[in-house]
C-alpha positions in Angstrom: -15.2 22.0 35.9 -16.2 25.0 34.3 -16.3 25.5 30.4 -15.0 28.8 29.8 -15.4 28.9 26.5 -17.7 27.4 23.8 -14.5 25.9 21.5 -13.7 23.9 24.4 -17.6 22.4 24.4 -17.0 21.4 20.9 -13.9 19.2 21.3 -14.8 17.7 23.9 -18.3 17.0 21.4 -16.2 16.1 18.6 -13.8 13.6 21.0 -17.1 11.8 22.5 -17.9 11.4 19.3 -14.7 10.2 17.5 -14.8 7.9 20.3 -18.6 6.3 19.9 -17.5 5.8 16.9 -14.2 4.0 17.1 -11.5 6.4 15.6 -9.9 6.4 18.8 -9.7 3.2 19.4 -5.9 1.7 17.9 -6.7 -0.6 15.7 -6.1 -4.6 15.6 -1.5 -4.6 15.5 -2.6 -8.1 13.5 -4.1 -7.8 10.2 -6.3 -11.1 9.5 -6.8 -10.6 6.0 -5.0 -12.9 3.3 -3.7 -12.0 -0.3 -3.9 -14.4 -3.2 -1.5 -14.5 -6.3 -0.4 -16.5 -9.5 0.7 -16.9 -12.5 -1.8 -17.8 -15.7 0.6 -20.2 -18.1 -0.3 -22.2 -21.3 1.1 -25.7 -21.8 4.3 -24.2 -23.3 4.8 -22.5 -19.8 4.3 -19.0 -21.8 2.0 -16.6 -19.5 -1.6 -15.7 -20.4 -2.3 -12.2 -20.8 -6.0 -11.4 -20.4 -6.7 -14.7 -18.9 -9.6 -13.9 -16.8 -9.1 -15.2 -13.2 -11.9 -16.2 -11.1 -12.1 -16.2 -7.7 -15.3 -17.8 -6.4 -15.9 -17.9 -2.1 -17.5 -20.7 -1.4 -19.7 -20.1 1.5 -21.5 -17.0 -0.6 -20.8 -18.9 -3.5 -19.8 -14.7 -4.7 -17.7 -14.8 -7.4 -14.8 -11.9 -8.5 -12.7 -11.6 -11.4 -9.2 -10.5 -12.3 -7.5 -10.2 -16.1 -4.2 -11.3 -16.3 -1.2 -9.0 -17.2 1.1 -8.4 -19.8 3.3 -11.7 -17.7 -0.3 -13.6 -17.1 0.1 -12.1 -12.8 -3.1 -12.1 -11.2 -4.0 -10.7 -7.8 -6.0 -11.0 -5.5 -6.1 -9.1 -1.7 -8.0 -8.8 1.3 -9.4 -12.2 1.1 -11.3 -13.3 4.3 -9.1 -16.0 6.6 -12.5 -18.2 7.9 -13.3 -18.7 4.5 -12.4 -20.6 1.2 -11.7 -20.2 -2.0 -11.9 -21.7 -5.4 -9.9 -19.6 -8.1 -9.3 -21.3 -12.1 -8.5 -19.3 -15.5 -10.3 -19.4 -18.6 -9.5 -18.1 -22.0 -10.0 -19.1 -25.5 -12.6 -21.4 -24.1 -10.1 -23.7 -22.2 -10.0 -23.6 -18.4 -7.5 -24.4 -16.2 -7.7 -27.1 -13.3 -9.8 -25.7 -10.5 -7.3 -24.6 -6.7 -8.6 -24.3 -3.7 -7.0 -21.2 -0.5 -8.2 -23.5 2.6 -9.7 -21.7 5.7 -7.4 -24.5 7.8 -3.9 -23.1 6.1 -2.5 -20.1 8.2 -0.7 -18.7 5.2 -1.2 -14.7 4.8 -0.1 -14.8 1.1 -0.9 -18.1 -1.4 1.3 -17.9 -4.3 -0.8 -20.4 -7.3 0.0 -21.0 -11.2 -3.2 -21.6 -13.4 -2.1 -23.2 -16.4 -4.5 -23.8 -19.5 -4.0 -26.4 -22.2 -4.5 -24.1 -25.1 -2.2 -23.7 -28.9 -1.7 -20.3 -27.8 
């Protein structure tokens, strides 16, 4: 094959570089991540705004936090399917029970309500 100009050579070089970095490969059609959503309520079933929700990866013990929204909602996207997670919330010194998201549960989305026994 005869290359007539340098532009063709540059195009081939970019294509080969993209191929080697995986850009030319199609993405996995199955998204294997999971999402945890839920709400934090007090004992009167009123949403708790700005409750701190903790999510702990039980393999690495790394924790993430989320401050609940005005309606008490929280969200943790892009969770690994091969890891167990523990989730609980705290508000004004009180704490909810700890709930578990199991690696054995194949759902893509989990909805967990956390209740805190508080006077507010």
